VMD Tcl script that draws the C-alpha trace (Angstrom):
set ca {
  {0.58 28.78 -0.39}
  {-2.17 27.83 -2.83}
  {-3.46 24.34 -3.43}
  {-3.45 23.17 -7.03}
  {-6.21 20.67 -7.77}
  {-5.98 18.07 -10.50}
  {-9.05 16.00 -11.28}
  {-8.44 12.69 -12.99}
  {-10.84 9.96 -14.01}
  {-9.31 6.50 -13.84}
  {-11.03 3.37 -15.06}
  {-11.48 0.98 -12.15}
  {-10.98 -2.01 -14.44}
  {-10.73 -2.64 -18.14}
  {-14.00 -4.62 -18.20}
  {-15.93 -2.17 -16.02}
  {-17.94 0.72 -17.40}
  {-17.58 2.65 -14.14}
  {-14.74 5.08 -13.64}
  {-13.17 6.21 -10.39}
  {-12.71 9.90 -9.67}
  {-9.29 10.89 -8.34}
  {-8.68 14.45 -7.13}
  {-5.10 15.43 -6.33}
  {-4.48 18.35 -3.97}
  {-0.93 19.60 -4.48}
  {1.06 22.12 -2.46}
  {4.11 23.51 -4.18}
  {5.13 21.18 -6.95}
  {3.50 17.98 -8.22}
  {5.70 15.81 -5.98}
  {3.75 16.94 -2.89}
  {0.21 15.75 -3.57}
  {-2.48 13.83 -1.73}
  {-5.24 11.99 -3.58}
  {-8.93 12.11 -2.73}
  {-11.91 10.28 -4.24}
  {-14.67 12.84 -3.60}
  {-15.10 16.60 -3.47}
  {-16.34 16.32 0.15}
  {-12.91 15.05 1.25}
  {-11.44 18.42 0.24}
  {-13.32 20.32 2.96}
  {-10.68 21.70 5.33}
  {-7.72 20.86 3.08}
  {-4.93 23.43 3.25}
  {-1.18 23.60 2.67}
  {1.44 23.36 5.39}
  {4.63 24.21 3.58}
  {4.58 21.76 0.68}
  {2.24 19.24 2.34}
  {-1.57 19.07 2.06}
  {-3.23 18.80 5.49}
  {-6.74 18.66 6.94}
  {-7.15 21.77 9.11}
  {-9.80 20.06 11.24}
  {-7.49 17.26 12.43}
  {-4.07 18.87 11.93}
  {-2.46 22.25 12.57}
  {0.46 23.86 10.75}
  {3.11 25.33 13.06}
  {5.91 27.04 11.11}
  {5.55 24.57 8.18}
  {5.53 21.61 10.61}
  {2.41 19.43 10.62}
  {1.08 18.64 14.10}
  {-1.98 16.61 15.13}
  {-4.66 18.71 16.84}
  {-5.75 15.93 19.18}
  {-3.58 13.78 21.45}
  {-5.88 11.67 23.60}
  {-8.27 14.02 25.42}
  {-6.11 17.11 24.73}
  {-7.04 19.38 21.80}
  {-4.44 21.82 20.47}
  {-5.84 24.92 18.81}
  {-2.80 27.19 18.35}
  {0.95 27.20 17.80}
  {3.87 28.46 19.84}
  {6.81 28.41 17.48}
  {6.58 25.02 15.83}
  {4.89 23.40 18.86}
  {1.18 23.21 19.68}
  {-0.61 24.80 22.64}
  {-4.08 24.44 24.12}
  {-6.51 27.23 24.96}
  {-5.39 26.89 28.62}
  {-1.79 27.78 27.73}
  {-0.28 31.06 26.64}
  {2.62 31.72 24.33}
  {4.93 34.71 24.41}
  {8.19 34.78 22.46}
  {8.10 31.00 21.85}
  {7.67 30.37 25.58}
  {4.63 28.31 26.67}
  {3.15 29.19 30.06}
  {0.79 26.95 32.05}
  {-0.13 28.63 35.32}
  {3.10 28.40 37.35}
  {5.11 26.34 34.86}
  {6.99 27.79 31.90}
  {8.18 25.68 28.97}
  {10.85 26.98 26.60}
  {10.02 25.80 23.09}
  {13.07 23.97 21.85}
  {14.15 20.34 21.52}
  {13.91 18.85 24.09}
  {11.12 20.79 25.77}
  {12.57 22.43 28.90}
  {10.36 22.99 31.95}
  {11.07 25.93 34.25}
  {8.95 26.27 37.40}
  {8.08 29.74 38.64}
  {7.64 30.16 42.37}
  {4.32 31.59 43.40}
  {4.52 34.12 46.23}
  {1.49 34.97 48.33}
  {1.19 38.52 49.62}
}
mol new
graphics top color blue
foreach p $ca { graphics top sphere $p radius 0.5 }
foreach p [lrange $ca 0 end-1] q [lrange $ca 1 end] { graphics top cylinder $p $q radius 0.2 }
display resetview
């Protein structure tokens, strides 16, 4: 989905000669916009469904916005509409972490695989 940009100049006050720049990034229709005050704030802006997001701090998983960082954990990919780290794998909406398998659904279900030594 493309981002439509609207640049508006709004007077900061009636007595002031300075104007404030307002840039609106819209995804879909005008009702789904986010305002910015400088061009630099648009770096990394993308659409997730009908919502503008910052790709550096957020990730779009099946039109669902997720935060990339939760404490020390950084999520860099999606598995269905859930996030996964680079230490996890995803196959058919199933997240695998070594010997644990998580089925992506609400609530997240954990299934433990038994490890057999030969």
